[in-house]
N, CA, C and O of each residue as an XYZ file, in Angstrom:
524
protein
N      -6.790     -1.875    -41.197
C      -5.414     -2.020    -40.784
C      -4.926     -0.759    -40.077
O      -4.242     -0.822    -39.055
N      -5.293      0.385    -40.646
C      -4.870      1.649    -40.054
C      -5.461      1.818    -38.656
O      -4.782      2.312    -37.757
N      -6.721      1.413    -38.463
C      -7.374      1.487    -37.159
C      -6.655      0.619    -36.140
O      -6.501      1.017    -34.985
N      -6.217     -0.553    -36.552
C      -5.501     -1.461    -35.662
C      -4.171     -0.856    -35.224
O      -3.813     -0.956    -34.051
N      -3.432     -0.231    -36.140
C      -2.151      0.364    -35.769
C      -2.356      1.571    -34.856
O      -1.549      1.810    -33.958
N      -3.419      2.324    -35.074
C      -3.725      3.443    -34.183
C      -4.054      2.933    -32.788
O      -3.580      3.484    -31.795
N      -4.857      1.889    -32.712
C      -5.209      1.291    -31.422
C      -3.954      0.770    -30.711
O      -3.810      0.966    -29.504
N      -3.063      0.123    -31.428
C      -1.826     -0.396    -30.851
C      -0.966      0.741    -30.308
O      -0.407      0.626    -29.217
N      -0.857      1.827    -31.051
C      -0.073      2.976    -30.605
C      -0.683      3.596    -29.357
O       0.047      3.947    -28.430
N      -2.001      3.738    -29.308
C      -2.660      4.294    -28.128
C      -2.491      3.386    -26.923
O      -2.296      3.872    -25.809
N      -2.561      2.087    -27.122
C      -2.362      1.136    -26.033
C      -0.953      1.246    -25.478
O      -0.756      1.206    -24.263
N       0.020      1.382    -26.353
C       1.409      1.522    -25.910
C       1.600      2.800    -25.108
O       2.288      2.790    -24.087
N       1.001      3.899    -25.553
C       1.090      5.158    -24.807
C       0.429      5.043    -23.442
O       0.962      5.553    -22.456
N      -0.710      4.389    -23.369
C      -1.403      4.210    -22.094
C      -0.559      3.385    -21.139
O      -0.504      3.684    -19.946
N       0.095      2.359    -21.645
C       0.956      1.526    -20.806
C       2.125      2.337    -20.283
O       2.474      2.230    -19.107
N       2.730      3.136    -21.126
C       3.852      3.970    -20.699
C       3.424      4.992    -19.654
O       4.160      5.248    -18.702
N       2.245      5.578    -19.821
C       1.807      6.600    -18.888
C       1.424      5.991    -17.536
O       1.413      6.693    -16.525
N       1.107      4.684    -17.508
C       0.753      4.023    -16.265
C       1.937      3.320    -15.614
O       1.770      2.697    -14.565
N       3.124      3.401    -16.201
C       4.299      2.756    -15.638
C       4.631      3.393    -14.287
O       4.590      4.613    -14.129
N       4.955      2.553    -13.337
C       5.267      3.038    -12.002
C       6.754      3.330    -11.864
O       7.573      2.756    -12.582
N       7.099      4.215    -10.949
C       8.497      4.563    -10.736
C       9.193      3.626     -9.757
O      10.414      3.678     -9.613
N       8.435      2.778     -9.088
C       8.993      1.877     -8.083
C       8.196      0.578     -8.109
O       7.450      0.325     -9.055
N       8.351     -0.238     -7.083
C       7.611     -1.500     -7.010
C       7.134     -1.732     -5.574
O       7.606     -1.086     -4.639
N       6.214     -2.643     -5.423
C       5.705     -3.008     -4.101
C       6.771     -3.809     -3.368
O       7.329     -4.761     -3.912
N       7.049     -3.417     -2.128
C       8.075     -4.089     -1.334
C       7.504     -4.548     -0.001
O       6.758     -3.807      0.640
N       7.846     -5.765      0.425
C       7.484     -6.187      1.770
C       8.455     -5.547      2.742
O       9.662     -5.531      2.505
N       7.927     -5.017      3.840
C       8.752     -4.385      4.856
C       9.084     -5.456      5.892
O       8.306     -5.706      6.813
N      10.226     -6.072      5.733
C      10.606     -7.167      6.621
C      11.047     -6.668      7.992
O      11.073     -7.444      8.948
N      11.391     -5.395      8.104
C      11.809     -4.829      9.382
C      10.655     -4.470     10.299
O      10.875     -4.138     11.463
N       9.425     -4.529      9.795
C       8.272     -4.193     10.637
C       7.925     -5.390     11.511
O       7.668     -6.487     11.015
N       7.922     -5.159     12.830
C       7.589     -6.243     13.764
C       6.764     -5.739     14.941
O       6.631     -6.436     15.946
N       6.213     -4.541     14.828
C       5.521     -3.909     15.953
C       4.036     -4.221     15.999
O       3.265     -3.469     16.596
N       3.627     -5.306     15.386
C       2.203     -5.626     15.388
C       1.857     -6.710     16.390
O       2.590     -7.690     16.524
N       0.750     -6.543     17.093
C       0.301     -7.628     17.963
C      -0.262     -8.809     17.173
O      -0.459     -9.886     17.735
N      -0.521     -8.621     15.882
C      -0.937     -9.734     15.017
C       0.139     -9.946     13.968
O       1.084     -9.163     13.876
N       0.001    -10.978     13.196
C       1.015    -11.335     12.201
C       0.750    -10.711     10.831
O       1.225    -11.229      9.820
N       0.005     -9.618     10.780
C      -0.239     -8.953      9.495
C       1.097     -8.507      8.904
O       1.975     -8.019      9.615
N       1.233     -8.681      7.607
C       2.450     -8.282      6.905
C       2.281     -6.876      6.351
O       1.182     -6.460      5.985
N       3.388     -6.160      6.297
C       3.382     -4.790      5.795
C       4.074     -4.738      4.438
O       5.217     -5.169      4.285
N       3.359     -4.204      3.465
C       3.919     -3.935      2.146
C       3.802     -2.439      1.918
O       2.888     -1.793      2.431
N       4.737     -1.890      1.142
C       4.737     -0.448      0.943
C       5.168     -0.122     -0.490
O       5.989     -0.811     -1.095
N       4.581      0.949     -0.995
C       4.990      1.493     -2.279
C       5.561      2.876     -2.016
O       4.867      3.755     -1.505
N       6.830      3.067     -2.368
C       7.502      4.350     -2.189
C       7.971      4.817     -3.571
O       8.858      4.200     -4.161
N       7.387      5.899     -4.090
C       7.807      6.374     -5.418
C       9.224      6.930     -5.366
O       9.750      7.206     -4.288
N       9.829      7.090     -6.515
C      11.198      7.601     -6.551
C      11.287      9.048     -6.092
O      12.334      9.473     -5.602
N      10.210      9.816     -6.242
C      10.193     11.211     -5.803
C       9.081     11.400     -4.787
O       7.919     11.099     -5.061
N       9.445     11.905     -3.604
C       8.459     12.162     -2.553
C       8.429     13.655     -2.246
O       9.414     14.367     -2.445
N       7.291     14.108     -1.761
C       7.180     15.472     -1.243
C       7.247     15.383      0.278
O       7.043     14.315      0.856
N       7.532     16.505      0.915
C       7.613     16.527      2.381
C       6.748     17.643      2.919
O       6.794     18.750      2.382
N       5.956     17.407      3.961
C       5.791     16.114      4.619
C       5.124     15.118      3.672
O       4.308     15.488      2.827
N       5.489     13.858      3.833
C       5.040     12.808      2.914
C       3.595     12.414      3.201
O       3.273     12.000      4.315
N       2.720     12.541      2.197
C       1.361     12.019      2.373
C       1.410     10.488      2.433
O       2.186      9.858      1.714
N       0.588      9.906      3.282
C       0.531      8.452      3.410
C      -0.887      7.989      3.124
O      -1.848      8.468      3.726
N      -1.001      7.050      2.195
C      -2.282      6.412      1.903
C      -2.247      5.025      2.516
O      -1.273      4.293      2.341
N      -3.284      4.663      3.223
C      -3.408      3.337      3.799
C      -4.416      2.569      2.954
O      -5.607      2.880      2.972
N      -3.950      1.577      2.220
C      -4.792      0.832      1.269
C      -5.065     -0.565      1.829
O      -4.289     -1.497      1.616
N      -6.171     -0.689      2.542
C      -6.518     -1.945      3.200
C      -7.369     -2.780      2.256
O      -8.431     -2.342      1.812
N      -6.900     -3.978      1.952
C      -7.592     -4.837      0.985
C      -8.916     -5.366      1.527
O      -9.165     -5.365      2.733
N      -9.736     -5.808      0.620
C     -11.060     -6.368      0.891
C     -10.919     -7.772      1.499
O      -9.850     -8.380      1.444
N     -12.009     -8.269      2.074
C     -12.041     -9.622      2.628
C     -11.781    -10.631      1.503
O     -12.359    -10.525      0.422
N     -10.943    -11.571      1.756
C     -10.440    -12.608      0.842
C      -9.371    -12.067     -0.097
O      -8.887    -12.804     -0.956
N      -8.997    -10.821      0.040
C      -7.978    -10.237     -0.821
C      -6.591    -10.352     -0.237
O      -6.377    -10.972      0.805
N      -5.653     -9.738     -0.933
C      -4.263     -9.675     -0.481
C      -3.709     -8.286     -0.774
O      -4.262     -7.540     -1.582
N      -2.621     -7.957     -0.112
C      -1.960     -6.681     -0.371
C      -1.501     -6.603     -1.826
O      -1.646     -5.566     -2.472
N      -0.950     -7.702     -2.335
C      -0.440     -7.721     -3.704
C      -1.564     -7.530     -4.725
O      -1.394     -6.801     -5.703
N      -2.703     -8.174     -4.506
C      -3.831     -8.014     -5.433
C      -4.363     -6.589     -5.384
O      -4.715     -6.017     -6.415
N      -4.423     -6.015     -4.181
C      -4.924     -4.649     -4.054
C      -3.975     -3.672     -4.745
O      -4.416     -2.719     -5.389
N      -2.691     -3.909     -4.609
C      -1.692     -3.086     -5.296
C      -1.895     -3.162     -6.816
O      -1.871     -2.141     -7.502
N      -2.092     -4.357     -7.323
C      -2.218     -4.564     -8.768
C      -3.522     -4.042     -9.347
O      -3.575     -3.685    -10.524
N      -4.575     -3.993     -8.540
C      -5.905     -3.691     -9.072
C      -6.480     -2.348     -8.639
O      -7.664     -2.087     -8.851
N      -5.663     -1.500     -8.040
C      -6.110     -0.152     -7.684
C      -5.119      0.867     -8.222
O      -4.040      0.507     -8.691
N      -5.484      2.126     -8.153
C      -4.638      3.201     -8.694
C      -3.821      3.931     -7.632
O      -3.208      4.958     -7.926
N      -3.803      3.416     -6.400
C      -3.109      4.132     -5.325
C      -1.629      4.362     -5.630
O      -1.107      5.435     -5.330
N      -0.946      3.388     -6.213
C       0.476      3.567     -6.527
C       0.672      4.675     -7.568
O       1.615      5.459     -7.468
N      -0.214      4.740     -8.562
C      -0.121      5.822     -9.558
C      -0.332      7.177     -8.886
O       0.341      8.152     -9.222
N      -1.268      7.238     -7.934
C      -1.476      8.496     -7.199
C      -0.236      8.858     -6.393
O       0.132     10.029     -6.304
N       0.398      7.866     -5.813
C       1.628      8.122     -5.060
C       2.702      8.703     -5.966
O       3.402      9.637     -5.575
N       2.839      8.159     -7.177
C       3.795      8.705     -8.131
C       3.442     10.143     -8.504
O       4.317     11.005     -8.577
N       2.169     10.392     -8.737
C       1.724     11.717     -9.160
C       1.909     12.757     -8.069
O       2.344     13.873     -8.349
N       1.585     12.410     -6.831
C       1.561     13.398     -5.751
C       2.708     13.265     -4.755
O       2.788     14.050     -3.810
N       3.598     12.291     -4.942
C       4.781     12.179     -4.090
C       4.532     11.581     -2.724
O       5.285     11.841     -1.786
N       3.488     10.784     -2.598
C       3.191     10.141     -1.328
C       3.605      8.685     -1.332
O       4.127      8.175     -2.323
N       3.365      8.022     -0.214
C       3.635      6.593     -0.133
C       2.332      5.862      0.161
O       1.380      6.455      0.668
N       2.295      4.576     -0.159
C       1.105      3.771      0.080
C       1.494      2.558      0.918
O       2.423      1.827      0.575
N       0.777      2.352      2.013
C       0.949      1.165      2.836
C      -0.142      0.181      2.436
O      -1.322      0.529      2.390
N       0.262     -1.041      2.150
C      -0.663     -2.124      1.813
C      -0.530     -3.212      2.882
O       0.311     -4.101      2.742
N      -1.337     -3.164      3.942
C      -1.281     -4.247      4.933
C      -1.836     -5.538      4.327
O      -2.713     -5.497      3.464
N      -1.324     -6.670      4.777
C      -1.826     -7.964      4.315
C      -2.373     -8.729      5.517
O      -1.643     -8.988      6.474
N      -3.645     -9.089      5.469
C      -4.325     -9.747      6.582
C      -3.630    -11.038      6.995
O      -3.188    -11.809      6.142
N      -3.531    -11.275      8.306
C      -2.908    -12.502      8.783
C      -3.850    -13.711      8.793
O      -3.406    -14.836      9.022
N      -5.130    -13.492      8.549
C      -6.068    -14.618      8.619
C      -5.977    -15.487      7.372
O      -5.648    -15.002      6.289
N      -6.268    -16.758      7.531
C      -6.176    -17.683      6.401
C      -7.177    -17.339      5.301
O      -6.940    -17.654      4.135
N      -8.289    -16.698      5.651
C      -9.279    -16.308      4.652
C      -9.056    -14.940      4.063
O      -9.800    -14.516      3.179
N      -8.034    -14.233      4.542
C      -7.729    -12.910      4.011
C      -8.636    -11.800      4.506
O      -8.649    -10.707      3.940
N      -9.405    -12.075      5.574
C     -10.298    -11.052      6.127
C      -9.658    -10.408      7.352
O      -8.859    -11.029      8.052
N     -10.017     -9.172      7.593
C      -9.499     -8.431      8.741
C     -10.381     -8.668      9.965
O     -11.592     -8.855      9.852
N      -9.746     -8.655     11.135
C     -10.474     -8.752     12.395
C     -11.106     -7.385     12.664
O     -10.410     -6.427     13.003
N     -12.408     -7.306     12.512
C     -13.123     -6.051     12.734
C     -14.132     -6.164     13.868
O     -14.923     -5.246     14.082
N     -14.115     -7.270     14.593
C     -15.159     -7.484     15.596
C     -14.654     -7.884     16.973
O     -15.434     -7.852     17.925
N     -13.398     -8.257     17.125
C     -12.924     -8.693     18.445
C     -12.788     -7.500     19.385
O     -12.668     -6.356     18.947
N     -12.807     -7.783     20.657
C     -12.610     -6.743     21.667
C     -11.253     -6.078     21.472
O     -11.126     -4.861     21.610
N     -10.248     -6.873     21.155
C      -8.903     -6.318     20.952
C      -8.897     -5.287     19.827
O      -8.325     -4.208     19.981
N      -9.522     -5.605     18.705
C      -9.522     -4.668     17.573
C     -10.435     -3.469     17.791
O     -10.207     -2.405     17.216
N     -11.465     -3.629     18.615
C     -12.418     -2.537     18.837
C     -12.061     -1.640     20.016
O     -12.742     -0.646     20.267
N     -10.999     -1.985     20.739
C     -10.573     -1.202     21.898
C      -9.344     -0.385     21.543
O      -8.399     -0.910     20.954
N      -9.348      0.901     21.896
C      -8.190      1.760     21.631
C      -6.956      1.163     22.298
O      -6.949      0.913     23.504
N      -5.916      0.940     21.504
C      -4.679      0.308     21.972
C      -4.905     -1.087     22.540
O      -4.110     -1.559     23.353
N      -5.976     -1.750     22.123
C      -6.291     -3.066     22.656
C      -5.596     -4.203     21.942
O      -5.647     -5.342     22.406
N      -4.958     -3.927     20.839
C      -4.310     -4.985     20.072
C      -5.130     -5.299     18.841
O      -5.892     -4.455     18.368
N      -4.985     -6.483     18.326
C      -5.724     -6.878     17.138
C      -5.162     -6.253     15.880
O      -4.158     -5.540     15.907
N      -5.836     -6.538     14.773
C      -5.387     -6.026     13.480
C      -5.367     -4.501     13.430
O      -4.491     -3.914     12.796
N      -6.324     -3.856     14.093
C      -6.374     -2.390     14.057
C      -5.106     -1.781     14.656
O      -4.593     -0.798     14.121
N      -4.600     -2.329     15.730
C      -3.378     -1.819     16.359
C      -2.170     -2.089     15.464
O      -1.281     -1.247     15.338
N      -2.146     -3.268     14.844
C      -1.047     -3.576     13.930
C      -0.997     -2.572     12.786
O       0.081     -2.104     12.419
N      -2.153     -2.236     12.221
C      -2.206     -1.282     11.112
C      -1.771      0.113     11.559
O      -1.045      0.798     10.839
N      -2.212      0.534     12.742
C      -1.771      1.833     13.278
C      -0.249      1.845     13.449
O       0.404      2.846     13.157
N       0.307      0.734     13.921
C       1.759      0.640     14.083
C       2.483      0.691     12.738
O       3.607      1.185     12.660
N       1.848      0.186     11.685
C       2.433      0.287     10.345
C       2.543      1.743      9.913
O       3.545      2.149      9.324
N       1.521      2.517     10.206
C       1.556      3.946      9.859
C       2.680      4.634     10.632
O       3.437      5.417     10.059
N       2.791      4.348     11.918
C       3.873      4.944     12.728
C       5.241      4.538     12.178
O       6.157      5.358     12.128
N       5.379      3.296     11.772
C       6.633      2.812     11.195
C       6.944      3.571      9.898
O       8.080      3.990      9.676
N       5.941      3.742      9.058
C       6.142      4.448      7.786
C       6.542      5.904      8.017
O       7.427      6.421      7.334
N       5.897      6.561      8.971
C       6.251      7.951      9.272
C       7.704      8.028      9.733
O       8.459      8.888      9.279
N       8.092      7.129     10.635
C       9.448      7.159     11.184
C      10.513      6.787     10.152
O      11.615      7.334     10.184
N      10.205      5.870      9.243
C      11.220      5.348      8.336
C      11.187      5.894      6.918
O      12.189      5.821      6.206
N      10.051      6.442      6.495
C       9.919      6.922      5.124
C       9.438      8.365      5.030
O       9.541      8.982      3.970
N       8.919      8.903      6.114
C       8.262     10.195      6.069
C       9.134     11.390      6.346
O       8.675     12.528      6.255
N      10.374     11.153      6.680
C      11.267     12.259      6.996
C      12.219     12.559      5.851
O      12.652     11.667      5.121
N      12.527     13.827      5.718
C      13.466     14.264      4.687
C      14.849     13.674      4.997
O      15.291     13.725      6.145
N      15.537     13.116      3.993
C      16.875     12.568      4.230
C      17.826     13.670      4.685
O      17.750     14.805      4.213
N      18.699     13.331      5.584
C      19.685     14.329      6.081
C      20.778     14.576      5.100
O      21.674     15.378      5.363
């Protein structure tokens, strides 16, 4: 019985230490992509400046929400004061376009250009110190 209560107490402490200061938000104002990839972002309550940006691109068949839930990037953002961008693939299978001419050409369009535009959007909208 004592072992069970110790385990329960440790589990509760672990849950508290992993609690996030914010939540994953879809960026509805982002529209600068040549593809329909959606932009999600995690912004902790406390940021450092200049703001570090982590780009967390999900695996094939994945989603931004699943990647957020199953990785530690948001906890790192809380710890180090950075933000995390979670792009969500526009394809029905959840895979990124990594082979088209558009995606493989600098400024050619495709998912790669959309993701680069997400980073630029994050820098412009979240990366600057508030006035």
